[in-house]
N, C-alpha and C positions, 0 to 999 in steps of 0.2 A: 504494500500500500504506500502511496506517495506521501511524503512528509508535508504537512501544511504548517506554515508560519503565519502569525498574525501581528498586526501593528495598527495603531490608531493615533490620531492627533486630536487635540482639543484646543480651540481658539482661545488665546489669552487676550490679546489686543493688537491693533495694527496688523502686522504680518508676522506676529509671534505665535507659536503654537507649542503646547506641551505634548511630548511624544510618549507613547506607551507601547511596550512590546508584550507579546504573549508570554515571554519568559520572565516578565516582571520588572524590566528595566524602564527607566524614565529619563527624559532629556528635554531639551528645548531646541527648536529650530526657528530661524528667523530669516527674512529675505535680505537682511543687510542694509546698511545705510543708503546705498545707491538706489535701492528698489523701494524705498519708503519704510523700511523696517528700522529697528533700533539696534540691530547687530547684537542681540542678546544670546545668540547661538549660531551654529553653523547653518549654512543654507542647505536645502536638500541636495543640490548638485555637489556641494563640498562633501556631503556624507557619502555620495557615490564614490568619490575618490578615496575617502577613508575606508569604505567597504572593500574596494579593490586592494588597497594597500594591506589592510588587515587580513583579508582572505589569503592572498598569496604569501604574506609573511608567515602566517600560521603553517601553511604547507611547507615552505622552504625550511623553516627552523625545525619542524618535525622530521623532515627527511634528513637533514644534516645531523640531527641528534641521533637518529636511528643508525646512521653511519658511524656513530661514536666519534665524531670529530670534535675538536676542542674549540667550539664556537663560544665566544664570550660576548658577542653583540651582533645584533641585526637591526638595520634600519631600512625601511622601504619608503622611498619618496615617489609620489605620483604627481605629474603635472598634466592637466587636461586642456585641450583646445576645443572650444565649442563652435558650433555652426553660427554663422552671423545672422541668420534669420530664424524665426520661430518655426518649429520647436527647436530650441538651441541645445541640442544634444551634443555629447562629446563625439568629435570626429577623429581625434588623435589623442592618444594617451602615452606619455613617456614614463616608464617605470625604472627607477634606479635602486638596485639592491646594494647595500653597503654591509659587507660581512666582516666581522672582526674576530680574530682568533689566531691560534698557533697551528702551523702546518696544515692550512686549509687548501686542499687541491682545487685548482680552478675547474677541473673536470667535474668534481662533485657539486660545486655551486651551479655550474651550467646545467647539469643533469637535474638538480632539484628545481631550478627555475623552469626548465622545460616540462617536467612532470606537473608542476603547479599550473602552468599555462595551458597545457594540452589535456590534462586529465582531472585535476582535483579542484581548482579554483572556479567554482560556479559563477562567481561575480565576473571574473575575467572572461570566461567563455561567453557569458551573456553579453557583456560589453563589446566583445570582439565581433559580434554580429553587426554592429553599427559603427565601430571605431577601429582605427588601426592602432594596435598596441605595440610599442617599441620598448624593448627592455635591454638593459645592460647591467653589469655588476662591477663592483670594486671589492677587492679583498685587502683589508688592512691587517698585515701580519704583525703579531706580537712576538717580539724576540728580546729576551734579556731586559725587559722593562722599556724597550723602545718600540715605537710603532713605525711601520714602513709599508707604504702602499705597494703591494706586490703584484697586482694584476688588475687589469680592466678588460672587460670583454662584453660581447653581446650575444 
């Protein structure tokens, strides 16, 4: 049976809404200063970027940990370019993975990203139907208390 997720919003004022999820989490969304909001929370389109970053980050860290690699940090940065006319959906997404650790093989990072993009990250697969997703990675190698950028790839 397919998994069903739920979410709802309740208007507060202006363009601000309280958010609720079926799993019991709450938050705030707002349209931002430029759209008549008060910028009390992220916009829905910013949350799409957060959703992509979080989804793929969970996959990548899980895969690297299963490989028993000495990963001490992971940051995923997403930048989206939107269509110029309505509906202003994302047409291009740039995803940068910054992996920190000791003796992290670039091939392992590349494989983890590939598995996330092609198999596991439902947010990325969904967004990939309307946007071009470009990804690259950097590995910051930790050695004897020093950090050294060891690799960059796509």
